[in-house]
FIDRENGU-573420 format. One record per residue (C-alpha): x negated, y, z negated; residue in three letters. Coordinates in steps of 0.001 Angstrom, whole numbers. Each point is the difference from the previous one (the first is absolute). Layout:
@X = X&Y = Y&Z = Z&rest = Ala
...
***
This chain:
@X = -132802&Y = 113495&Z = -41656&rest = Unk
@X = -688&Y = 3663&Z = -602&rest = Unk
@X = -3516&Y = 1412&Z = -431&rest = Unk
@X = -1014&Y = 1246&Z = -3433&rest = Unk
@X = -2700&Y = 2217&Z = -1333&rest = Unk
@X = -3117&Y = -1776&Z = -1163&rest = Unk
@X = -8&Y = -236&Z = -3789&rest = Unk
@X = -3132&Y = 557&Z = -2029&rest = Unk
@X = -2091&Y = -3186&Z = 34&rest = Unk
@X = -238&Y = -1831&Z = -3299&rest = Unk
@X = -2949&Y = -2206&Z = -743&rest = Unk
@X = -37&Y = -3359&Z = -1705&rest = Unk
@X = -2700&Y = 1051&Z = -2469&rest = Unk
@X = 2479&Y = 481&Z = -2813&rest = Unk
@X = 1612&Y = -3332&Z = 694&rest = Unk
@X = -3243&Y = -1939&Z = -232&rest = Unk
@X = -1203&Y = 1969&Z = -2988&rest = Unk
@X = 3174&Y = -972&Z = -1813&rest = Unk
@X = -402&Y = -3587&Z = 1173&rest = Unk
@X = -3289&Y = -214&Z = -1882&rest = Unk
@X = 1944&Y = 410&Z = -3229&rest = Unk
@X = 2278&Y = -2864&Z = 982&rest = Unk
@X = -2967&Y = -2330&Z = 438&rest = Unk
@X = -402&Y = -225&Z = -3738&rest = Unk
@X = 3557&Y = -1280&Z = -371&rest = Unk
@X = 41&Y = -2423&Z = 2933&rest = Unk
@X = 241&Y = -3588&Z = -1128&rest = Unk
@X = -2754&Y = -2275&Z = 1315&rest = Unk
@X = 2618&Y = -2656&Z = 867&rest = Unk
@X = -777&Y = -3095&Z = 1982&rest = Unk
@X = -2019&Y = -335&Z = 3172&rest = Unk
@X = 2945&Y = -1563&Z = 1873&rest = Unk
@X = 1777&Y = 2087&Z = 2587&rest = Unk
@X = 3512&Y = -426&Z = 1314&rest = Unk
@X = 990&Y = 2606&Z = 2590&rest = Unk
@X = 2150&Y = 2794&Z = -1375&rest = Unk
@X = 1487&Y = 3156&Z = 1433&rest = Unk
@X = -2008&Y = 3186&Z = -128&rest = Unk
@X = 2739&Y = 1938&Z = -1809&rest = Unk
@X = 259&Y = -2700&Z = -2695&rest = Unk
@X = -3716&Y = 254&Z = -673&rest = Unk
@X = 387&Y = 3759&Z = -426&rest = Unk
@X = 2949&Y = -438&Z = -2348&rest = Unk
@X = -2104&Y = -2348&Z = -2157&rest = Unk
@X = -2857&Y = 2526&Z = 35&rest = Unk
@X = -2315&Y = -2528&Z = 1628&rest = Unk
@X = -1092&Y = 2417&Z = 2721&rest = Unk
@X = -700&Y = 3647&Z = 655&rest = Unk
@X = 955&Y = 1237&Z = 3440&rest = Unk
@X = -478&Y = 2863&Z = 2416&rest = Unk
@X = 1056&Y = 542&Z = 3611&rest = Unk
@X = -671&Y = 2684&Z = 2593&rest = Unk
@X = 2001&Y = 482&Z = 3193&rest = Unk
@X = -2509&Y = 312&Z = 2838&rest = Unk
@X = 1975&Y = -1630&Z = 2852&rest = Unk
@X = 3430&Y = 1664&Z = -65&rest = Unk
@X = 2594&Y = -2421&Z = -1323&rest = Unk
@X = -1091&Y = -3133&Z = 1941&rest = Unk
@X = -2693&Y = -1074&Z = -2434&rest = Unk
@X = -1648&Y = 1263&Z = -3153&rest = Unk
@X = -3402&Y = -276&Z = -1673&rest = Unk
@X = 192&Y = -1432&Z = -3503&rest = Unk
@X = -2421&Y = -793&Z = -2814&rest = Unk
@X = 736&Y = -2378&Z = -2873&rest = Unk
@X = -1997&Y = -391&Z = -3210&rest = Unk
@X = 411&Y = -3312&Z = -1849&rest = Unk
@X = 316&Y = 752&Z = -3736&rest = Unk
@X = -165&Y = -3664&Z = -1030&rest = Unk
@X = -2675&Y = -2641&Z = -433&rest = Unk
@X = 1548&Y = -2318&Z = 2577&rest = Unk
@X = 338&Y = 87&Z = 3765&rest = Unk
@X = 3269&Y = 1530&Z = 1184&rest = Unk
@X = 1680&Y = -1109&Z = 3218&rest = Unk
@X = 2484&Y = 2730&Z = 855&rest = Unk
@X = 2736&Y = 61&Z = 2622&rest = Unk
@X = 640&Y = 3571&Z = 1234&rest = Unk
@X = 3147&Y = -927&Z = 1977&rest = Unk
@X = 3065&Y = 1869&Z = -1216&rest = Unk
@X = -1822&Y = 2400&Z = -2322&rest = Unk
@X = 902&Y = 3687&Z = 211&rest = Unk
@X = -2294&Y = 3044&Z = 25&rest = Unk
@X = 1295&Y = 3339&Z = -1280&rest = Unk
@X = -1146&Y = 3375&Z = 1419&rest = Unk
@X = -996&Y = 3045&Z = -2059&rest = Unk
@X = 2552&Y = 2103&Z = 1895&rest = Unk
@X = 3676&Y = -1182&Z = 49&rest = Unk
@X = 295&Y = 1426&Z = 3521&rest = Unk
@X = -2333&Y = -2749&Z = 1257&rest = Unk
@X = 754&Y = -3618&Z = 828&rest = Unk
@X = -229&Y = -2819&Z = -2490&rest = Unk
@X = -2006&Y = -2840&Z = 1571&rest = Unk
@X = 775&Y = -3718&Z = -105&rest = Unk
@X = -2980&Y = -2348&Z = 274&rest = Unk
@X = -475&Y = -2998&Z = 2279&rest = Unk
@X = -3208&Y = -1992&Z = 488&rest = Unk
@X = -3667&Y = 1040&Z = 158&rest = Unk
@X = -795&Y = 1132&Z = 3538&rest = Unk
@X = -2540&Y = -2794&Z = 408&rest = Unk
@X = 2404&Y = -2733&Z = -1160&rest = Unk
@X = -415&Y = -3173&Z = 2058&rest = Unk
@X = 2898&Y = -2493&Z = 105&rest = Unk
@X = -2550&Y = -2813&Z = 316&rest = Unk
@X = -1533&Y = 998&Z = -3356&rest = Unk
@X = 2843&Y = 210&Z = -2557&rest = Unk
@X = -2226&Y = 1590&Z = -2660&rest = Unk
@X = -500&Y = 3003&Z = 2283&rest = Unk
@X = 3572&Y = 1110&Z = -747&rest = Unk
@X = -1070&Y = 737&Z = -3574&rest = Unk
@X = -2311&Y = 2491&Z = -1695&rest = Unk
@X = -2515&Y = -2066&Z = -1961&rest = Unk
@X = -1674&Y = 2069&Z = -2729&rest = Unk
@X = -2812&Y = -1459&Z = -2105&rest = Unk
@X = -72&Y = 430&Z = -3812&rest = Unk
@X = -590&Y = 3684&Z = -802&rest = Unk
@X = -525&Y = 414&Z = 3724&rest = Unk
@X = 1320&Y = 2322&Z = 2675&rest = Unk
@X = 1818&Y = -598&Z = 3308&rest = Unk
@X = 175&Y = 2651&Z = 2695&rest = Unk
@X = 1637&Y = -314&Z = 3398&rest = Unk
@X = 2891&Y = 929&Z = 2249&rest = Unk
@X = 3525&Y = -1396&Z = -182&rest = Unk
@X = 2855&Y = 291&Z = 2505&rest = Unk
@X = 2873&Y = 2191&Z = -1165&rest = Unk
@X = 3402&Y = 1268&Z = 1112&rest = Unk
@X = 2045&Y = 3089&Z = -861&rest = Unk
@X = 2857&Y = -648&Z = -2398&rest = Unk
@X = 1739&Y = 3380&Z = 393&rest = Unk
@X = 1167&Y = 891&Z = 3490&rest = Unk
@X = 598&Y = 3690&Z = -615&rest = Unk
@X = -3234&Y = 837&Z = -1780&rest = Unk
@X = -3360&Y = 1172&Z = 1277&rest = Unk
@X = -3069&Y = -1899&Z = 1177&rest = Unk
@X = -2916&Y = 275&Z = -2435&rest = Unk
@X = -2887&Y = 2104&Z = 1343&rest = Unk
@X = -3468&Y = -1512&Z = -233&rest = Unk
@X = -1474&Y = 85&Z = -3475&rest = Unk
@X = 3255&Y = -183&Z = -1969&rest = Unk
@X = -331&Y = -2257&Z = -3076&rest = Unk
@X = 2689&Y = -2536&Z = -904&rest = Unk
@X = 706&Y = -1840&Z = -3233&rest = Unk
@X = 1291&Y = -3535&Z = -374&rest = Unk
@X = 3492&Y = -564&Z = -1392&rest = Unk
@X = 447&Y = -2808&Z = -2528&rest = Unk
@X = 3206&Y = -1018&Z = 1829&rest = Unk
@X = 343&Y = -1627&Z = 3437&rest = Unk
@X = 1854&Y = 1287&Z = 3040&rest = Unk
@X = 3756&Y = -215&Z = -297&rest = Unk
@X = 2485&Y = -2389&Z = 1641&rest = Unk
@X = -476&Y = -747&Z = 3682&rest = Unk
@X = -3258&Y = 1947&Z = 159&rest = Unk
@X = -1704&Y = -2471&Z = -2351&rest = Unk
@X = 973&Y = -3015&Z = 2106&rest = Unk
@X = -1061&Y = 1737&Z = 3204&rest = Unk
@X = -3389&Y = 984&Z = -1429&rest = Unk
@X = -707&Y = -3481&Z = -1348&rest = Unk
@X = 876&Y = -1644&Z = 3326&rest = Unk
@X = -2007&Y = 2539&Z = 2000&rest = Unk
@X = -3037&Y = -564&Z = -2230&rest = Unk
@X = -88&Y = -3693&Z = 942&rest = Unk
@X = 730&Y = 647&Z = 3686&rest = Unk
@X = -2568&Y = 2633&Z = 976&rest = Unk
@X = 796&Y = -50&Z = 3725&rest = Unk
@X = 3253&Y = 1885&Z = -713&rest = Unk
@X = -354&Y = 3661&Z = 919&rest = Unk
@X = -54&Y = 2487&Z = -2865&rest = Unk
@X = 2534&Y = 2235&Z = 1764&rest = Unk
@X = 2506&Y = -2848&Z = 206&rest = Unk
@X = -80&Y = -538&Z = -3772&rest = Unk
@X = 200&Y = 3749&Z = -586&rest = Unk
@X = 3099&Y = 366&Z = 2187&rest = Unk
@X = 1808&Y = -2898&Z = -1688&rest = Unk
@X = -691&Y = 1375&Z = -3478&rest = Unk
@X = 1215&Y = 3475&Z = 967&rest = Unk
@X = 3235&Y = -1380&Z = 1449&rest = Unk
@X = 642&Y = -2331&Z = -2940&rest = Unk
@X = -321&Y = -3243&Z = 1978&rest = Unk
@X = -654&Y = -3351&Z = -1643&rest = Unk
@X = -2544&Y = -2777&Z = 568&rest = Unk
@X = 2345&Y = -1893&Z = 2331&rest = Unk
@X = -116&Y = 2888&Z = 2462&rest = Unk
@X = -3806&Y = 26&Z = -99&rest = Unk
@X = -196&Y = -3744&Z = 702&rest = Unk
@X = 2568&Y = 123&Z = 2801&rest = Unk
@X = -1416&Y = 3061&Z = 1770&rest = Unk
@X = -3741&Y = 54&Z = -642&rest = Unk
@X = -871&Y = -3617&Z = 687&rest = Unk
@X = 1672&Y = 36&Z = 3439&rest = Unk
@X = -1756&Y = 3228&Z = 902&rest = Unk
@X = -3447&Y = -1311&Z = -832&rest = Unk
@X = 242&Y = -3749&Z = 390&rest = Unk
@X = 3251&Y = -1398&Z = 1371&rest = Unk
@X = -409&Y = 1892&Z = 3266&rest = Unk
@X = -3642&Y = -964&Z = 317&rest = Unk
@X = -1477&Y = -2688&Z = 2228&rest = Unk
@X = -2919&Y = -2418&Z = -279&rest = Unk
@X = -2057&Y = -1685&Z = 2720&rest = Unk
@X = -2948&Y = -2359&Z = -518&rest = Unk
@X = -2580&Y = -1497&Z = 2304&rest = Unk
@X = -2951&Y = -2133&Z = -1100&rest = Unk
@X = 38&Y = 1438&Z = -3526&rest = Unk
@X = 257&Y = 3647&Z = 1087&rest = Unk
@X = 3130&Y = 1562&Z = -1486&rest = Unk
@X = 1887&Y = 2855&Z = 1641&rest = Unk
@X = 2556&Y = 1925&Z = -2078&rest = Unk
@X = 2481&Y = 2492&Z = 1426&rest = Unk
@X = 1514&Y = 2307&Z = -2627&rest = Unk
@X = 3640&Y = 1036&Z = -3&rest = Unk
@X = -978&Y = 3411&Z = 1366&rest = Unk
@X = -1882&Y = -1452&Z = 2965&rest = Unk
@X = -3635&Y = 82&Z = -1159&rest = Unk
@X = -1985&Y = -3037&Z = 1158&rest = Unk
@X = -2928&Y = -1365&Z = -2013&rest = Unk
@X = -2335&Y = -2955&Z = 430&rest = Unk
@X = -2332&Y = -1761&Z = -2391&rest = Unk
@X = -3706&Y = 280&Z = 578&rest = Unk
@X = -2177&Y = -1797&Z = -2553&rest = Unk
@X = 2946&Y = 73&Z = -2430&rest = Unk
@X = 436&Y = 3764&Z = 357&rest = Unk
@X = 2918&Y = 1687&Z = 1752&rest = Unk
@X = -697&Y = 2197&Z = 3030&rest = Unk
@X = 2722&Y = 2076&Z = 1675&rest = Unk
@X = -12&Y = -703&Z = 3742&rest = Unk
@X = 3230&Y = 1550&Z = 1321&rest = Unk
@X = 3361&Y = 1559&Z = -729&rest = Unk
@X = 3468&Y = 382&Z = 1482&rest = Unk
@X = 1039&Y = -3693&Z = 168&rest = Unk
@X = 3057&Y = -2033&Z = -1017&rest = Unk
@X = -1451&Y = -3479&Z = 549&rest = Unk
@X = -3449&Y = -1478&Z = 528&rest = Unk
@X = -1293&Y = -3332&Z = 1299&rest = Unk
@X = -3582&Y = -1230&Z = 197&rest = Unk
@X = -1790&Y = -2922&Z = 1554&rest = Unk
@X = -2470&Y = -1176&Z = 2637&rest = Unk
@X = -2032&Y = 3208&Z = -262&rest = Unk
@X = 2909&Y = 2438&Z = 400&rest = Unk
@X = 2078&Y = 2153&Z = -2329&rest = Unk
@X = 3355&Y = 1105&Z = 1410&rest = Unk
@X = 2190&Y = 2645&Z = -1597&rest = Unk
@X = 3542&Y = 951&Z = 987&rest = Unk
@X = 2359&Y = 2852&Z = -843&rest = Unk
@X = 3770&Y = -182&Z = 414&rest = Unk
@X = 92&Y = 3390&Z = 1708&rest = Unk
@X = -2690&Y = -748&Z = 2611&rest = Unk
@X = 307&Y = -2031&Z = 3189&rest = Unk
@X = -3299&Y = -1746&Z = -297&rest = Unk
@X = -2718&Y = -1577&Z = -2099&rest = Unk
@X = -3231&Y = 1392&Z = -1407&rest = Unk
@X = -2913&Y = -2445&Z = 54&rest = Unk
@X = -3426&Y = 10&Z = -1607&rest = Unk
@X = -2814&Y = -2514&Z = 88&rest = Unk
@X = -1206&Y = -1312&Z = -3352&rest = Unk
@X = -3280&Y = 1846&Z = 482&rest = Unk
@X = 1433&Y = 3050&Z = 1768&rest = Unk
@X = 759&Y = 3507&Z = -1227&rest = Unk
@X = 2339&Y = 1448&Z = 2650&rest = Unk
@X = 3577&Y = -1141&Z = 471&rest = Unk
@X = 1344&Y = -550&Z = 3509&rest = Unk
@X = 3685&Y = 517&Z = 776&rest = Unk
@X = 1688&Y = -2437&Z = 2397&rest = Unk
@X = 3348&Y = 1097&Z = 1419&rest = Unk
@X = 3024&Y = -2291&Z = 78&rest = Unk
@X = 3421&Y = 592&Z = 1602&rest = Unk
@X = 1601&Y = -21&Z = -3431&rest = Unk
@X = -584&Y = -414&Z = -3734&rest = Unk
@X = -1500&Y = -3464&Z = -638&rest = Unk
@X = 1907&Y = -2406&Z = -2264&rest = Unk
@X = -2915&Y = -2429&Z = -299&rest = Unk
@X = -3730&Y = 182&Z = 744&rest = Unk
@X = -2465&Y = -2878&Z = -241&rest = Unk
@X = -3707&Y = -289&Z = 707&rest = Unk
@X = -1537&Y = -2875&Z = 1949&rest = Unk
@X = -3578&Y = -1158&Z = 646&rest = Unk
@X = -2003&Y = 2023&Z = 2523&rest = Unk
@X = 1368&Y = 3391&Z = -1121&rest = Unk
@X = 3427&Y = -827&Z = 1419&rest = Unk
@X = 3224&Y = 1514&Z = -1313&rest = Unk
@X = 3619&Y = -1061&Z = 440&rest = Unk
@X = 2879&Y = 2342&Z = -809&rest = Unk
@X = 3749&Y = -651&Z = 18&rest = Unk
@X = 2496&Y = 2801&Z = 607&rest = Unk
@X = 3486&Y = -1390&Z = -406&rest = Unk
@X = -18&Y = -3025&Z = 2313&rest = Unk
@X = -2906&Y = 1213&Z = 2167&rest = Unk
@X = -3454&Y = -1499&Z = -636&rest = Unk
@X = -3143&Y = 1885&Z = 1089&rest = Unk
@X = -3698&Y = -923&Z = 123&rest = Unk
@X = -3141&Y = 2119&Z = -204&rest = Unk
@X = -3515&Y = -1341&Z = 518&rest = Unk
@X = -3574&Y = 1022&Z = 839&rest = Unk
@X = -184&Y = 1934&Z = 3245&rest = Unk
@X = 3623&Y = 1127&Z = -269&rest = Unk
@X = 917&Y = 3648&Z = -315&rest = Unk
@X = 3516&Y = -703&Z = -1185&rest = Unk
@X = 2363&Y = -2756&Z = -1057&rest = Unk
@X = 1468&Y = -2275&Z = 2688&rest = Unk
@X = 3158&Y = -2151&Z = -125&rest = Unk
@X = -978&Y = -3480&Z = -1203&rest = Unk
@X = 3073&Y = -2032&Z = 1048&rest = Unk
@X = 2916&Y = 496&Z = 2409&rest = Unk
@X = 2698&Y = -1119&Z = -2474&rest = Unk
@X = 1266&Y = 1530&Z = -3265&rest = Unk
@X = -1838&Y = -1018&Z = -3184&rest = Unk
@X = 1497&Y = -39&Z = -3502&rest = Unk
@X = -3214&Y = -915&Z = -1877&rest = Unk
@X = -3535&Y = -1157&Z = 699&rest = Unk
@X = -3073&Y = -1507&Z = -1648&rest = Unk
@X = -3645&Y = -324&Z = 987&rest = Unk
@X = -2114&Y = -3091&Z = -562&rest = Unk
@X = -3726&Y = 636&Z = 285&rest = Unk
@X = -1145&Y = -2517&Z = 2610&rest = Unk
@X = -2890&Y = -581&Z = 2371&rest = Unk
@X = -722&Y = 1420&Z = 2479&rest = Unk
@X = 3169&Y = 2121&Z = -275&rest = Unk
@X = 2471&Y = 481&Z = -2852&rest = Unk
@X = 3317&Y = -1788&Z = 402&rest = Unk
@X = 3119&Y = 2135&Z = -190&rest = Unk
@X = 3265&Y = -1547&Z = -1166&rest = Unk
@X = 3226&Y = 1942&Z = 507&rest = Unk
@X = 3672&Y = -385&Z = -856&rest = Unk
@X = 2075&Y = 712&Z = 3099&rest = Unk
@X = 2627&Y = 2550&Z = -1038&rest = Unk
@X = 3066&Y = -1417&Z = 1755&rest = Unk
@X = -392&Y = -3735&Z = -691&rest = Unk
@X = -2248&Y = -21&Z = -3097&rest = Unk
@X = -2290&Y = -2518&Z = 1704&rest = Unk
@X = -3645&Y = -40&Z = -1121&rest = Unk
@X = -2378&Y = 298&Z = 2955&rest = Unk
@X = -3775&Y = -124&Z = 363&rest = Unk
@X = -1246&Y = 2532&Z = 2542&rest = Unk
@X = -2526&Y = -1340&Z = 2510&rest = Unk
@X = -2830&Y = 1734&Z = 1835&rest = Unk
@X = 1626&Y = -479&Z = 3425&rest = Unk
@X = 3079&Y = 1920&Z = -1084&rest = Unk
@X = 2057&Y = -3075&Z = -734&rest = Unk
@X = 1076&Y = -1370&Z = -3337&rest = Unk
@X = 629&Y = -3244&Z = -1855&rest = Unk
@X = 3251&Y = -449&Z = -1902&rest = Unk
@X = 539&Y = -1656&Z = -3392&rest = Unk
@X = 3774&Y = -453&Z = -341&rest = Unk
@X = 1608&Y = -591&Z = -3358&rest = Unk
@X = 2836&Y = 2481&Z = -368&rest = Unk
@X = -112&Y = 3799&Z = -193&rest = Unk
@X = -3004&Y = 1135&Z = -2058&rest = Unk
@X = -30&Y = 3236&Z = -1950&rest = Unk
@X = -3752&Y = 464&Z = -273&rest = Unk
@X = -3208&Y = -1794&Z = 880&rest = Unk
@X = -3319&Y = -53&Z = -1921&rest = Unk
@X = -3436&Y = -1440&Z = 676&rest = Unk
@X = -3066&Y = -909&Z = -2039&rest = Unk
@X = -3150&Y = -1298&Z = 1685&rest = Unk
@X = 1212&Y = -3539&Z = -622&rest = Unk
@X = 3794&Y = 95&Z = 234&rest = Unk
@X = 3023&Y = 1727&Z = 1516&rest = Unk
@X = 3110&Y = 602&Z = -2123&rest = Unk
@X = 3467&Y = 1190&Z = 941&rest = Unk
@X = 2920&Y = 1212&Z = -2097&rest = Unk
@X = 3350&Y = -1474&Z = 992&rest = Unk
@X = 3365&Y = 460&Z = -1675&rest = Unk
@X = -476&Y = -3327&Z = -1799&rest = Unk
@X = -3495&Y = 680&Z = -1323&rest = Unk
@X = -3713&Y = 260&Z = 686&rest = Unk
@X = -1452&Y = -2453&Z = 2543&rest = Unk
@X = -3534&Y = -871&Z = 1141&rest = Unk
@X = -840&Y = -975&Z = 3565&rest = Unk
@X = -1425&Y = -3528&Z = 311&rest = Unk
@X = -768&Y = -888&Z = 3581&rest = Unk
@X = 3060&Y = 1335&Z = 1796&rest = Unk
@X = 2492&Y = -540&Z = -2844&rest = Unk
@X = 1057&Y = 2100&Z = -2959&rest = Unk
@X = -231&Y = -1606&Z = -3459&rest = Unk
@X = 1712&Y = 1602&Z = -2988&rest = Unk
@X = -2295&Y = 1209&Z = -2798&rest = Unk
@X = 2345&Y = 1896&Z = -2328&rest = Unk
@X = 3241&Y = 1966&Z = -242&rest = Unk
@X = 226&Y = 3476&Z = 1542&rest = Unk
@X = -2723&Y = 2299&Z = -1407&rest = Unk
@X = 506&Y = 3657&Z = -826&rest = Unk
@X = -3554&Y = 815&Z = 1097&rest = Unk
@X = -2719&Y = -1855&Z = 1931&rest = Unk
@X = -3721&Y = 868&Z = 59&rest = Unk
@X = -2465&Y = -1828&Z = 2208&rest = Unk
@X = -3637&Y = -258&Z = -1106&rest = Unk
@X = -2903&Y = -1810&Z = 1668&rest = Unk
@X = 763&Y = -3676&Z = -543&rest = Unk
@X = 2690&Y = 541&Z = -2644&rest = Unk
@X = 3575&Y = 1277&Z = 143&rest = Unk
@X = 1635&Y = 1819&Z = -2894&rest = Unk
@X = 3696&Y = 683&Z = -351&rest = Unk
@X = 2382&Y = 1443&Z = -2586&rest = Unk
@X = 3118&Y = -1970&Z = -851&rest = Unk
@X = 2384&Y = 248&Z = -2970&rest = Unk
@X = -2316&Y = 2524&Z = -1634&rest = Unk
@X = -3047&Y = -2301&Z = 98&rest = Unk
@X = -3122&Y = 137&Z = 2146&rest = Unk
@X = -783&Y = -3279&Z = 1778&rest = Unk
@X = -2973&Y = -1272&Z = 1964&rest = Unk
@X = -124&Y = -2474&Z = 2893&rest = Unk
@X = -3313&Y = -1493&Z = 1114&rest = Unk
@X = -1277&Y = -496&Z = 3544&rest = Unk
@X = 1848&Y = -3303&Z = 353&rest = Unk
@X = 3347&Y = 1691&Z = -626&rest = Unk
@X = 748&Y = -2427&Z = -2825&rest = Unk
@X = 1923&Y = 415&Z = -3247&rest = Unk
@X = 59&Y = 3664&Z = -1186&rest = Unk
@X = -1763&Y = 803&Z = -3265&rest = Unk
@X = 1433&Y = 2560&Z = -2425&rest = Unk
@X = -2724&Y = 2437&Z = -1060&rest = Unk
@X = -312&Y = 1362&Z = -3541&rest = Unk
@X = 1292&Y = 3526&Z = -428&rest = Unk
@X = -2397&Y = 2900&Z = -184&rest = Unk
@X = -337&Y = 2054&Z = -3162&rest = Unk
@X = 2344&Y = 2719&Z = 1246&rest = Unk
@X = 2856&Y = 85&Z = 2540&rest = Unk
@X = -1424&Y = 585&Z = 3477&rest = Unk
@X = 1295&Y = 2918&Z = 2039&rest = Unk
@X = -1976&Y = -940&Z = 3110&rest = Unk
@X = -1329&Y = -3352&Z = 1223&rest = Unk
@X = -2443&Y = -388&Z = 2878&rest = Unk
@X = -2338&Y = -2715&Z = 1236&rest = Unk
@X = -3623&Y = -29&Z = 1059&rest = Unk
@X = 33&Y = -2140&Z = 3140&rest = Unk
@X = -3734&Y = -291&Z = 139&rest = Unk
@X = -628&Y = -926&Z = -3643&rest = Unk
@X = 3219&Y = -2044&Z = -325&rest = Unk
@X = 1249&Y = 1818&Z = -3098&rest = Unk
@X = 3041&Y = 1994&Z = -1083&rest = Unk
@X = -122&Y = 3408&Z = -1687&rest = Unk
@X = 2615&Y = 1601&Z = -2262&rest = Unk
@X = 388&Y = 3638&Z = -1061&rest = Unk
@X = 1597&Y = 289&Z = -3449&rest = Unk
@X = 2039&Y = 2794&Z = -1594&rest = Unk
@X = -3066&Y = 1341&Z = -1814&rest = Unk
@X = -1998&Y = 444&Z = 3204&rest = Unk
@X = -2143&Y = -3110&Z = -416&rest = Unk
@X = -790&Y = -2160&Z = 3025&rest = Unk
@X = -297&Y = -3723&Z = -758&rest = Unk
@X = -1004&Y = -2896&Z = 2216&rest = Unk
@X = 975&Y = -3654&Z = -100&rest = Unk
@X = -2950&Y = -2101&Z = 1041&rest = Unk
@X = -1445&Y = -3243&Z = -1315&rest = Unk
@X = 3310&Y = -809&Z = -1708&rest = Unk
@X = 181&Y = 3013&Z = -2293&rest = Unk
@X = 812&Y = 3693&Z = -59&rest = Unk
@X = -2929&Y = 2324&Z = -634&rest = Unk
@X = -239&Y = 3781&Z = -185&rest = Unk
@X = -1533&Y = 1536&Z = 3133&rest = Unk
@X = 172&Y = 3797&Z = -272&rest = Unk
@X = 2270&Y = 2857&Z = -1031&rest = Unk
@X = 1434&Y = 2493&Z = 2461&rest = Unk
@X = -1607&Y = 3469&Z = 145&rest = Unk
@X = 614&Y = 1952&Z = -3207&rest = Unk
@X = 2243&Y = 2808&Z = -1056&rest = Unk
@X = 1112&Y = 2432&Z = 2681&rest = Unk
@X = -1468&Y = 3353&Z = -778&rest = Unk
***
């Protein structure tokens, strides 16, 4: 975008003086209020409007005067603002900057009868080759919406305020459609993100590596530069695919500590007593209090492992890489075997141990494997409960490893599922950035991820 000279500032005095004349002709109407678009209200002469660019093209200050005797609920999404100078950008409107996805009414501009609404609304440039408005430039509202793909993009962005303004701008300039926005933006913000939960504390790792935690239902940034995060037993562990090691932080700490590994870890799990296990390929390593580095945990290759919180020490179950045999590691360096065919993975809750075989999901009873269900596509161990995904449905198995129960679906498709092993619950992150929890036999809203990226 090329710079332009600053045009002479126009004031809205004339606009509101003229609007006083329109008051006499405004029909009192009914007190009901169905949401309508801002540009439609202008076309019907229900509102007077002024706008001043004070924030470049990213957002704009607007004022609306209701010319009717009823409350107006106005949707700004998709409306277009026109500049006084044709060398400047037209602006397409999104949502109010304080819009909250948990409060649907906040997406609208609610103006009382004969009242006034003033505030700031997100905006994007509609003309790639034109200039950015200098501060103080007035804009007028068009009585027509944005055209074609731009309208769909603006309307979607307005209801999904975590999407970056620049992303929407770039797609409009290049003529892209809504399908491109959904396929590219959601992965960048959500599909590449990660969730960890421990005893009701939620950790969320954004797609660009920023790590947040909840503290009294508010998000606090606690780190950056991670690909994955796990939490439990007083430790937070973050990994990065380019680093041979793990960063750890205590739940009450402020400074991250880096622990070196001989390679990039494929799996990291926390255990009671501030103990960590990490798998690199088929090598399993352990780190615990008093250690300065990770040490090899077993002398044989490991394909997968699980930790069962036990007393006085946690029990570690592994799948031996060559045979697929499930083994329980013992304190003296030995192990106990549980044969049953080559296992693919092993999982543990506090009450039960599960293994995935080619023929399905099995629970360990005594020293024998008992089939629970067909092969799952995903398994998540909680405290006393196991959750697994199979044939598109989320199932739950109780501590006795009995008949699986199909859970009701959440309100939105979940991009991420994670369990809270201490509170025995499962959490889901939906496509709109909402985090839900299934506890006490129903899904309930927990919190929304941190807001729009500035």
